[in-house]
All heavy atoms as an XYZ file, in Angstrom:
794
protein
N      83.548    165.325     82.398
C      84.314    165.430     81.131
C      83.592    166.460     80.251
O      82.397    166.654     80.326
C      84.345    164.099     80.398
C      84.847    162.896     81.152
S      86.517    162.983     81.757
C      87.432    162.640     80.254
N      84.362    167.174     79.463
C      83.832    168.092     78.510
C      83.879    167.439     77.140
O      84.929    167.113     76.681
C      84.615    169.383     78.543
C      83.995    170.445     77.591
C      84.644    171.819     77.842
N      84.073    172.695     76.781
C      84.755    173.531     76.136
N      86.041    173.767     76.412
N      84.203    174.291     75.274
N      82.666    167.295     76.550
C      82.607    166.639     75.248
C      82.578    167.716     74.138
O      81.763    168.595     74.158
C      81.372    165.743     75.140
C      81.298    165.123     73.747
C      81.339    164.720     76.272
N      83.470    167.504     73.143
C      83.525    168.501     72.064
C      83.290    167.705     70.755
O      84.082    166.810     70.438
C      84.903    169.135     72.028
C      85.230    169.809     73.303
C      85.121    170.056     70.873
C      86.674    170.275     73.519
N      82.339    167.896     70.062
C      81.303    168.830     70.201
C      79.893    168.178     70.054
O      79.742    167.342     69.164
C      81.350    169.939     69.109
N      79.003    168.598     70.867
C      77.659    168.009     70.823
C      76.972    168.173     69.479
O      76.199    167.332     69.010
C      76.789    168.545     71.927
C      75.466    167.890     72.044
C      74.594    168.352     73.202
C      73.310    167.636     73.394
N      72.551    168.054     74.499
N      77.321    169.280     68.810
C      76.701    169.535     67.531
C      77.010    168.416     66.511
O      76.171    168.189     65.620
C      77.236    170.885     66.946
O      78.638    170.854     66.713
N      78.128    167.788     66.594
C      78.457    166.625     65.789
C      77.416    165.503     65.984
O      76.969    164.885     64.969
C      79.846    166.128     66.053
O      80.830    167.232     65.858
C      80.263    164.988     65.130
N      77.110    165.248     67.213
C      76.142    164.159     67.511
C      74.739    164.662     66.982
O      74.006    163.922     66.456
C      76.069    163.950     69.016
C      77.387    163.428     69.659
C      77.234    163.179     71.117
C      77.833    162.138     68.971
N      74.410    165.917     67.286
C      73.127    166.494     66.879
C      72.960    166.407     65.347
O      71.832    165.969     64.837
C      73.034    167.905     67.325
C      71.636    168.333     67.696
C      71.613    169.762     68.207
N      72.378    169.930     69.453
C      73.280    170.864     69.630
N      73.567    171.722     68.692
N      73.905    170.987     70.778
N      73.939    166.740     64.617
C      73.920    166.645     63.149
C      73.660    165.130     62.676
O      72.928    164.883     61.742
C      75.180    167.171     62.464
C      75.320    168.656     62.685
O      74.318    169.313     63.044
O      76.425    169.123     62.442
N      74.249    164.258     63.423
C      74.186    162.821     62.998
C      72.778    162.275     63.351
O      72.146    161.634     62.503
C      75.227    162.038     63.776
C      75.275    160.584     63.255
C      75.946    160.289     62.046
C      74.738    159.593     63.940
C      75.980    158.987     61.542
C      74.699    158.280     63.492
C      75.343    157.936     62.287
N      72.220    162.605     64.545
C      70.918    162.068     64.869
C      69.857    162.760     64.101
O      68.737    162.254     64.007
C      70.707    162.001     66.339
C      70.323    163.263     67.113
C      69.341    164.075     66.824
C      70.967    163.746     68.303
N      69.319    165.095     67.808
C      70.269    164.850     68.686
C      72.034    163.294     69.055
C      70.608    165.625     69.851
C      72.354    163.992     70.173
C      71.658    165.150     70.540
N      70.115    163.900     63.486
C      69.074    164.569     62.643
C      68.866    163.724     61.401
O      67.768    163.692     60.874
C      69.492    165.933     62.258
N      69.871    162.990     60.973
C      69.752    162.120     59.841
C      69.429    160.702     60.277
O      68.569    160.078     59.616
C      71.132    162.127     59.081
C      71.389    163.487     58.505
C      71.114    161.090     57.915
C      72.874    163.718     58.042
N      69.995    160.250     61.317
C      69.734    158.859     61.848
C      68.985    158.973     63.121
O      69.509    158.784     64.252
C      71.057    158.137     62.012
C      71.924    158.080     60.861
N      71.830    157.068     59.934
C      72.982    158.875     60.359
C      72.698    157.268     58.953
N      73.389    158.402     59.162
N      67.700    159.253     63.005
C      66.856    159.516     64.202
C      66.715    158.374     65.131
O      66.381    158.474     66.299
C      65.463    160.040     63.685
C      65.589    161.376     63.040
C      64.274    161.862     62.432
O      63.262    161.096     62.404
N      64.330    163.027     61.864
N      66.963    157.113     64.608
C      66.826    155.966     65.425
C      67.900    155.816     66.557
O      67.740    155.062     67.494
C      66.895    154.714     64.612
C      68.177    154.454     63.837
O      68.795    155.532     63.380
O      68.627    153.331     63.717
N      68.908    156.681     66.544
C      69.967    156.666     67.571
C      69.955    157.913     68.435
O      70.850    158.029     69.250
C      71.296    156.376     66.966
S      71.944    157.723     65.916
N      69.030    158.780     68.211
C      68.998    160.061     68.994
C      69.009    159.827     70.492
O      69.830    160.343     71.216
C      67.810    160.887     68.682
C      67.762    162.215     69.402
C      66.551    163.093     69.025
O      65.871    162.754     68.023
O      66.369    164.142     69.636
N      68.195    159.005     71.003
C      68.082    158.680     72.438
C      69.356    158.166     72.998
O      69.882    158.523     74.008
C      66.951    157.789     72.821
C      65.570    158.468     72.548
O      65.485    159.711     72.493
O      64.575    157.717     72.425
N      69.974    157.211     72.224
C      71.200    156.585     72.722
C      72.389    157.590     72.707
O      73.240    157.575     73.553
C      71.592    155.392     71.786
C      70.686    154.205     71.934
C      69.411    154.284     71.089
O      69.168    155.248     70.367
N      68.605    153.292     71.193
N      72.430    158.456     71.689
C      73.532    159.416     71.630
C      73.314    160.526     72.681
O      74.283    160.959     73.356
C      73.656    160.112     70.273
C      74.174    159.197     69.171
C      74.068    159.909     67.811
C      75.617    158.787     69.439
N      72.104    160.908     72.980
C      71.858    161.849     74.102
C      72.211    161.209     75.377
O      72.858    161.884     76.266
C      70.367    162.256     74.107
C      70.009    163.243     73.031
C      68.552    163.579     73.160
C      68.166    164.648     72.126
N      66.684    164.940     72.170
N      71.924    159.962     75.605
C      72.292    159.248     76.862
C      73.796    159.186     76.993
O      74.313    159.467     78.092
C      71.677    157.843     76.902
N      74.497    158.761     75.918
C      75.951    158.687     76.017
C      76.578    160.092     76.311
O      77.426    160.162     77.150
C      76.544    158.196     74.651
C      77.996    158.209     74.735
C      78.856    157.161     75.168
C      78.918    159.302     74.413
N      80.166    157.632     75.132
C      80.242    158.884     74.682
C      78.798    160.553     73.899
C      81.322    159.750     74.492
C      79.829    161.361     73.730
C      81.114    160.953     73.989
N      76.082    161.121     75.664
C      76.601    162.472     75.897
C      76.393    162.926     77.362
O      77.312    163.318     78.049
C      75.901    163.493     74.962
C      76.391    164.919     75.144
C      77.482    165.364     74.586
C      75.708    165.737     76.019
C      77.948    166.638     74.723
C      76.149    167.095     76.186
C      77.286    167.511     75.610
N      75.139    162.658     77.895
C      74.910    163.069     79.286
C      75.762    162.256     80.287
O      76.290    162.804     81.252
C      73.421    162.843     79.582
C      72.551    163.834     78.869
O      72.961    164.975     78.628
N      71.332    163.469     78.582
N      75.980    160.965     79.996
C      76.807    160.141     80.871
C      78.246    160.575     80.762
O      79.004    160.699     81.805
C      76.678    158.660     80.495
C      75.308    158.145     80.797
C      74.957    156.782     80.188
O      75.948    156.198     79.584
O      73.861    156.334     80.236
N      78.694    160.852     79.595
C      80.104    161.320     79.375
C      80.373    162.653     80.094
O      81.362    162.893     80.714
C      80.442    161.431     77.917
N      79.400    163.579     80.018
C      79.560    164.890     80.583
C      79.617    164.775     82.111
O      80.349    165.538     82.774
C      78.336    165.824     80.212
C      78.421    166.341     78.840
C      79.064    167.723     78.738
O      78.623    168.642     79.416
O      80.126    167.793     78.069
N      78.940    163.790     82.699
C      78.901    163.619     84.209
C      80.122    162.837     84.677
O      80.443    162.814     85.836
C      77.644    162.934     84.611
C      76.367    163.883     84.417
C      75.124    163.056     84.750
C      73.915    163.896     84.440
N      72.659    163.155     84.553
N      80.761    162.083     83.723
C      81.896    161.206     84.088
C      83.071    162.036     84.493
O      83.253    163.111     84.080
C      82.173    160.190     82.950
N      84.001    161.312     85.171
C      85.341    161.864     85.495
C      86.322    160.766     85.246
O      87.041    160.311     86.161
C      85.349    162.312     86.972
C      86.628    163.086     87.229
O      87.294    163.618     86.406
N      87.041    163.016     88.508
N      86.313    160.268     83.984
C      87.251    159.159     83.642
C      88.689    159.604     83.743
O      89.075    160.672     83.247
C      86.974    158.719     82.194
C      85.649    158.150     81.985
C      84.911    157.285     82.810
C      84.731    158.370     80.852
N      83.692    156.993     82.210
C      83.560    157.641     81.038
C      84.849    159.187     79.693
C      82.469    157.638     80.098
C      83.794    159.143     78.796
C      82.641    158.412     79.017
N      89.434    158.822     84.395
C      90.907    159.084     84.572
C      91.727    158.108     83.874
O      92.952    158.210     83.759
C      91.291    159.208     86.044
C      90.620    160.347     86.714
C      90.945    160.539     88.204
O      91.863    159.729     88.643
O      90.405    161.409     88.827
N      91.143    157.064     83.276
C      91.877    156.048     82.575
C      90.890    155.222     81.659
O      89.678    155.221     81.933
C      92.527    155.090     83.582
O      91.535    154.289     84.226
N      91.466    154.467     80.707
C      90.568    153.576     79.923
C      89.908    152.562     80.788
O      88.751    152.162     80.503
C      91.590    152.951     78.928
C      92.718    153.903     78.837
C      92.840    154.538     80.226
N      90.527    152.148     81.832
C      89.920    151.126     82.673
C      88.622    151.603     83.267
O      87.655    150.870     83.429
C      90.898    150.658     83.783
N      88.585    152.895     83.617
C      87.343    153.411     84.167
C      86.232    153.567     83.102
O      85.041    153.337     83.473
C      87.633    154.885     84.755
C      88.483    154.784     86.037
C      88.663    156.149     86.652
O      88.074    157.131     86.228
O      89.448    156.168     87.707
N      86.593    153.783     81.878
C      85.609    153.807     80.842
C      85.069    152.376     80.667
O      83.839    152.165     80.514
C      86.255    154.258     79.507
C      86.555    155.782     79.584
C      85.239    154.063     78.337
C      87.309    156.318     78.429
N      85.903    151.375     80.773
C      85.499    149.994     80.602
C      84.553    149.558     81.712
O      83.700    148.668     81.500
C      86.689    149.031     80.511
C      87.572    149.171     79.257
C      86.834    148.670     78.033
C      86.910    147.151     77.956
N      86.221    146.685     76.724
N      84.657    150.167     82.893
C      83.712    149.865     83.960
C      82.283    150.345     83.606
O      81.353    149.667     83.910
C      84.139    150.546     85.290
C      85.418    149.981     85.945
C      85.804    150.828     87.099
C      85.204    148.502     86.330
N      82.178    151.505     82.927
C      80.970    152.116     82.535
C      80.424    151.460     81.234
O      79.263    151.329     81.050
C      81.042    153.539     82.387
C      81.230    154.341     83.636
O      80.946    153.734     84.742
O      81.720    155.455     83.623
N      81.363    151.197     80.321
C      81.036    150.655     78.997
C      81.931    149.442     78.696
O      82.951    149.531     77.978
C      81.258    151.739     77.977
C      80.328    152.907     78.053
C      80.723    154.036     78.795
C      79.141    152.861     77.473
C      79.837    155.116     78.895
C      78.248    154.019     77.569
C      78.567    155.098     78.305
O      77.759    156.155     78.391
N      81.475    148.232     79.156
C      82.287    147.043     78.981
C      82.587    146.758     77.524
O      83.543    146.107     77.156
C      81.573    145.929     79.675
C      80.641    146.668     80.597
C      80.343    147.982     80.016
N      81.663    147.092     76.625
C      81.854    146.719     75.200
C      82.643    147.788     74.401
O      82.937    147.577     73.240
C      80.479    146.568     74.510
O      79.778    147.810     74.458
N      83.072    148.860     75.120
C      83.876    149.878     74.422
C      85.238    149.239     74.089
O      85.763    148.433     74.801
C      84.031    151.064     75.315
N      85.777    149.711     72.950
C      87.137    149.246     72.553
C      88.122    150.338     72.792
O      87.944    151.505     72.362
C      87.090    148.906     71.045
O      86.213    147.811     70.814
N      89.166    150.014     73.562
C      90.200    150.996     73.856
C      91.301    150.842     72.794
O      91.810    149.728     72.579
C      90.780    150.784     75.239
C      91.973    151.717     75.519
C      89.689    150.992     76.266
N      91.627    151.953     72.109
C      92.670    151.932     71.062
C      93.907    152.774     71.539
O      93.767    153.487     72.513
C      92.079    152.527     69.768
C      90.881    151.927     69.238
C      90.371    152.668     67.976
C      91.022    150.473     68.963
N      94.968    152.594     70.809
C      96.103    153.474     71.137
C      95.820    154.992     71.002
O      94.848    155.314     70.379
C      97.202    153.086     70.133
C      96.772    151.663     69.629
C      95.300    151.656     69.758
N      96.668    155.738     71.505
C      96.571    157.206     71.402
C      95.321    157.730     72.090
O      94.696    158.687     71.590
C      96.644    157.689     69.969
C      97.019    159.187     69.819
O      97.569    159.765     70.802
O      96.602    159.813     68.799
N      94.948    157.134     73.208
C      93.750    157.563     74.008
C      92.453    157.645     73.163
O      91.625    158.532     73.448
C      94.122    158.946     74.652
C      95.103    158.781     75.725
O      95.208    157.787     76.390
N      96.003    159.763     75.809
N      92.305    156.748     72.250
C      91.008    156.702     71.502
C      90.177    155.536     72.023
O      90.674    154.518     72.458
C      91.289    156.481     70.028
C      92.032    157.678     69.451
C      92.458    157.453     67.987
N      93.454    158.395     67.542
C      93.128    159.597     67.047
N      91.879    159.983     66.941
N      94.081    160.409     66.721
N      88.802    155.736     72.052
C      87.960    154.761     72.435
C      86.765    154.723     71.471
O      86.310    155.725     70.922
C      87.358    155.127     73.849
C      86.334    154.123     74.302
C      88.498    155.334     74.874
N      86.355    153.473     71.162
C      85.179    153.226     70.282
C      84.014    152.757     71.101
O      84.093    151.767     71.815
C      85.608    152.172     69.205
C      84.392    151.987     68.266
C      86.784    152.604     68.408
N      82.938    153.506     70.982
C      81.702    153.081     71.657
C      80.711    152.505     70.693
O      80.555    153.065     69.584
C      81.050    154.307     72.388
C      81.848    154.880     73.459
C      82.756    155.951     73.188
C      81.802    154.410     74.728
C      83.502    156.474     74.222
C      82.486    154.958     75.769
C      83.417    155.972     75.510
N      80.067    151.444     71.015
C      79.016    150.966     70.208
C      77.695    151.588     70.554
O      77.349    151.672     71.723
C      78.874    149.360     70.413
C      80.132    148.647     70.128
O      80.810    148.985     69.157
N      80.497    147.704     70.911
N      76.994    152.074     69.578
C      75.751    152.788     69.820
C      74.630    152.055     69.133
O      74.810    151.585     67.989
C      75.855    154.250     69.149
C      77.029    155.012     69.653
C      74.529    155.009     69.348
C      76.969    155.320     71.174
N      73.556    151.915     69.813
C      72.355    151.173     69.369
C      72.688    149.804     68.912
O      72.501    149.441     67.789
C      71.656    152.029     68.223
C      70.193    151.503     68.024
C      69.436    152.318     67.054
C      68.072    151.755     67.002
N      67.812    151.051     65.850
N      73.163    148.994     69.834
C      73.449    147.627     69.524
C      74.507    147.375     68.456
O      74.377    146.463     67.690
N      75.479    148.300     68.449
C      76.561    148.195     67.367
C      76.139    148.565     66.026
O      76.845    148.270     65.089
C      77.256    146.851     67.437
C      78.679    146.868     67.064
O      79.287    147.982     66.993
N      79.276    145.736     66.648
N      74.977    149.181     65.843
C      74.569    149.660     64.528
C      75.361    150.891     64.112
O      75.748    151.079     62.987
C      73.073    150.048     64.538
O      72.339    148.942     64.946
C      72.578    150.591     63.231
N      75.756    151.608     65.141
C      76.597    152.842     64.968
C      77.828    152.745     65.732
O      77.841    152.073     66.826
C      75.861    154.128     65.207
C      74.561    154.239     64.463
C      73.277    153.968     65.055
C      74.581    154.576     63.108
C      72.136    154.033     64.273
C      73.434    154.691     62.358
C      72.196    154.397     62.982
O      71.024    154.512     62.282
N      78.894    153.476     65.332
C      80.164    153.558     66.096
C      80.481    154.976     66.378
O      80.404    155.858     65.509
C      81.307    152.854     65.301
C      81.158    151.397     65.044
C      81.630    150.663     66.345
N      81.556    149.235     66.227
C      82.607    148.411     65.965
N      83.769    148.927     65.672
N      82.439    147.117     65.941
N      80.959    155.248     67.554
C      81.391    156.541     68.029
C      82.840    156.441     68.440
O      83.149    155.649     69.324
C      80.572    157.015     69.147
C      80.961    158.335     69.874
C      80.869    159.481     68.970
C      80.018    158.522     71.080
N      83.698    157.193     67.717
C      85.123    157.201     68.066
C      85.498    158.510     68.734
O      85.142    159.583     68.179
C      85.981    156.983     66.775
C      87.498    157.035     67.197
C      85.628    155.699     66.086
N      86.090    158.511     69.877
C      86.544    159.674     70.605
C      87.943    159.563     70.955
O      88.559    158.499     71.018
C      85.668    159.922     71.829
C      84.202    160.026     71.582
C      85.914    158.815     72.925
N      88.587    160.757     71.110
C      89.925    160.834     71.625
C      89.849    161.595     72.974
O      89.141    162.566     73.055
C      90.859    161.597     70.720
C      92.229    161.684     71.123
C      93.188    162.207     70.145
C      94.626    162.172     70.697
N      95.616    162.537     69.693
N      90.511    161.056     73.971
C      90.284    161.633     75.307
C      91.626    162.142     75.891
O      92.710    161.477     75.751
C      89.765    160.515     76.283
C      88.421    160.017     75.759
C      89.692    161.018     77.733
C      87.811    158.887     76.525
N      91.566    163.331     76.506
C      92.627    163.868     77.252
C      92.217    163.704     78.717
O      91.419    164.568     79.241
C      92.946    165.302     76.928
C      94.089    165.918     77.676
O      94.247    165.705     78.910
N      94.880    166.619     76.959
N      92.732    162.707     79.389
C      92.329    162.406     80.747
C      92.753    163.488     81.757
O      91.968    163.848     82.641
C      92.864    161.037     81.198
C      92.335    159.870     80.347
C      93.070    159.306     79.343
C      91.083    159.384     80.634
C      92.536    158.291     78.569
C      90.555    158.247     79.898
C      91.274    157.726     78.875
O      90.789    156.728     78.134
N      93.882    164.006     81.509
C      94.438    165.063     82.450
C      93.566    166.246     82.485
O      93.298    166.846     83.551
C      95.823    165.435     82.030
C      96.504    166.443     82.914
C      97.883    166.794     82.488
C      98.487    167.846     83.355
N      99.892    168.145     82.878
N      93.050    166.687     81.360
C      92.212    167.879     81.282
C      90.707    167.603     81.201
O      89.884    168.614     81.099
C      92.616    168.819     80.137
C      93.996    169.357     80.310
C      95.128    168.817     79.614
C      94.270    170.360     81.277
C      96.398    169.340     79.741
C      95.584    170.849     81.437
C      96.616    170.375     80.704
N      90.323    166.374     81.202
C      88.932    166.019     81.168
C      88.197    166.386     79.889
O      87.062    166.777     79.883
N      88.919    166.139     78.731
C      88.303    166.506     77.472
C      88.085    165.218     76.617
O      88.947    164.353     76.527
C      89.257    167.450     76.674
C      89.518    168.801     77.338
C      90.575    169.529     76.626
C      88.213    169.634     77.346
N      86.918    165.202     75.910
C      86.538    164.123     74.973
C      86.238    164.788     73.604
O      85.296    165.541     73.535
C      85.311    163.391     75.522
C      84.948    162.294     74.554
C      85.595    162.822     76.949
N      87.090    164.475     72.639
C      86.822    164.982     71.310
C      86.196    163.889     70.406
O      86.723    162.799     70.328
C      88.133    165.348     70.600
C      88.769    166.593     71.129
C      88.425    167.863     70.771
C      89.818    166.724     72.028
N      89.212    168.751     71.463
C      90.021    168.083     72.217
C      90.563    165.759     72.828
C      91.043    168.490     73.130
C      91.555    166.202     73.686
C      91.794    167.588     73.801
N      85.047    164.268     69.827
C      84.407    163.336     68.969
C      85.192    163.315     67.620
O      85.317    164.372     67.004
C      82.958    163.697     68.725
C      82.224    163.602     70.123
C      82.276    162.810     67.631
C      80.817    164.109     70.037
N      85.640    162.155     67.261
C      86.435    162.050     66.026
C      85.683    161.439     64.823
O      85.961    161.745     63.724
C      87.739    161.209     66.264
C      88.612    161.648     67.465
C      89.113    163.058     67.268
N      89.960    163.092     66.111
C      90.151    164.155     65.295
N      89.543    165.264     65.575
N      90.920    164.111     64.274
N      84.645    160.621     65.184
C      83.850    159.957     64.161
C      82.522    159.485     64.759
O      82.576    158.938     65.927
C      84.639    158.759     63.513
C      83.798    157.918     62.648
C      83.641    158.258     61.289
C      83.172    156.766     63.087
C      82.942    157.511     60.431
C      82.396    155.983     62.236
C      82.332    156.334     60.909
N      81.503    159.643     64.071
C      80.230    158.991     64.390
C      79.654    158.511     63.027
O      79.673    159.282     62.104
C      79.211    159.842     65.132
C      77.924    159.174     65.403
C      79.015    161.173     64.459
C      77.892    158.064     66.332
N      79.359    157.236     63.003
C      78.838    156.733     61.687
C      78.326    155.347     61.847
O      78.331    154.705     62.892
N      77.880    154.763     60.679
C      77.376    153.382     60.692
C      78.577    152.470     60.831
O      79.709    152.857     60.710
C      76.659    153.140     59.316
O      77.676    153.226     58.287
C      75.515    154.110     59.060
N      78.204    151.194     61.150
C      79.259    150.182     61.197
C      80.057    150.105     59.920
O      81.243    150.002     59.854
C      78.671    148.853     61.624
C      79.602    147.937     62.257
N      80.698    147.452     61.504
C      79.714    147.384     63.484
C      81.340    146.611     62.365
N      80.746    146.566     63.524
N      79.288    150.194     58.788
C      79.929    150.091     57.501
C      80.889    151.271     57.266
O      81.995    151.172     56.718
C      78.927    150.014     56.368
N      80.466    152.454     57.677
C      81.297    153.689     57.539
C      82.575    153.547     58.435
O      83.690    153.910     58.051
N      82.396    152.911     59.598
C      83.498    152.744     60.509
C      84.552    151.773     59.926
O      85.777    152.012     60.020
C      83.021    152.122     61.869
C      84.077    151.719     62.836
C      84.703    152.643     63.609
C      84.503    150.409     62.885
C      85.714    152.309     64.502
C      85.498    150.022     63.767
C      86.067    150.985     64.558
O      87.154    150.615     65.417
N      84.092    150.782     59.151
C      85.032    149.808     58.525
C      85.876    150.547     57.501
O      86.923    149.947     57.057
C      84.187    148.701     57.921
C      83.650    147.798     58.942
O      84.063    147.783     60.115
O      82.668    147.027     58.567
N      85.521    151.725     57.023
C      86.302    152.440     56.000
C      87.242    153.452     56.539
O      88.000    154.001     55.762
C      85.294    153.150     55.030
C      84.446    152.233     54.288
C      83.448    152.979     53.417
C      82.469    152.014     52.707
N      81.458    152.715     51.986
N      87.318    153.621     57.915
C      88.228    154.626     58.483
C      89.317    153.881     59.192
O      89.154    152.626     59.517
C      87.450    155.520     59.360
C      86.902    154.835     60.614
C      86.449    156.359     58.626
C      86.576    155.716     61.770
N      90.305    154.582     59.626
C      91.346    154.057     60.526
C      91.079    154.737     61.899
O      91.426    155.937     62.086
C      92.717    154.391     60.035
C      93.824    153.790     60.959
O      93.609    153.556     62.094
N      95.017    153.664     60.430
N      90.415    154.089     62.777
C      90.019    154.658     64.039
C      91.176    155.010     64.874
O      91.083    155.894     65.746
C      89.109    153.646     64.830
N      92.347    154.489     64.601
C      93.534    154.754     65.419
C      94.156    156.102     65.015
O      95.051    156.652     65.670
N      93.772    156.665     63.856
C      94.378    157.916     63.387
C      93.373    159.043     63.066
O      93.735    160.210     62.838
C      95.208    157.725     62.121
O      94.411    157.200     61.058
C      96.384    156.747     62.421
N      92.113    158.713     63.025
C      91.098    159.703     62.614
C      91.022    160.784     63.676
O      91.236    160.541     64.817
C      89.722    159.031     62.368
C      88.865    160.094     61.664
C      89.067    158.564     63.620
C      87.644    159.482     61.045
């Protein structure tokens, strides 16, 4: 998969250094993945939440942080739509962000 954009994650972990290793691991795993469906993501990340419109929410660092992505399975693209604290996640609409 091609993740767009790593700089978003980098900017976030520059402020929240406690999740740098977890975000780097997620990025590396996503880049190597060839997800063709939400079911395949759930095999790798059982705690991920699958939302409508090809969006997936990943729990980062024991659910301290949330990562919302939108996936185009056909073209192998993952767009980072949101990375933030759990409290910040509660203030957004993950289905439309």
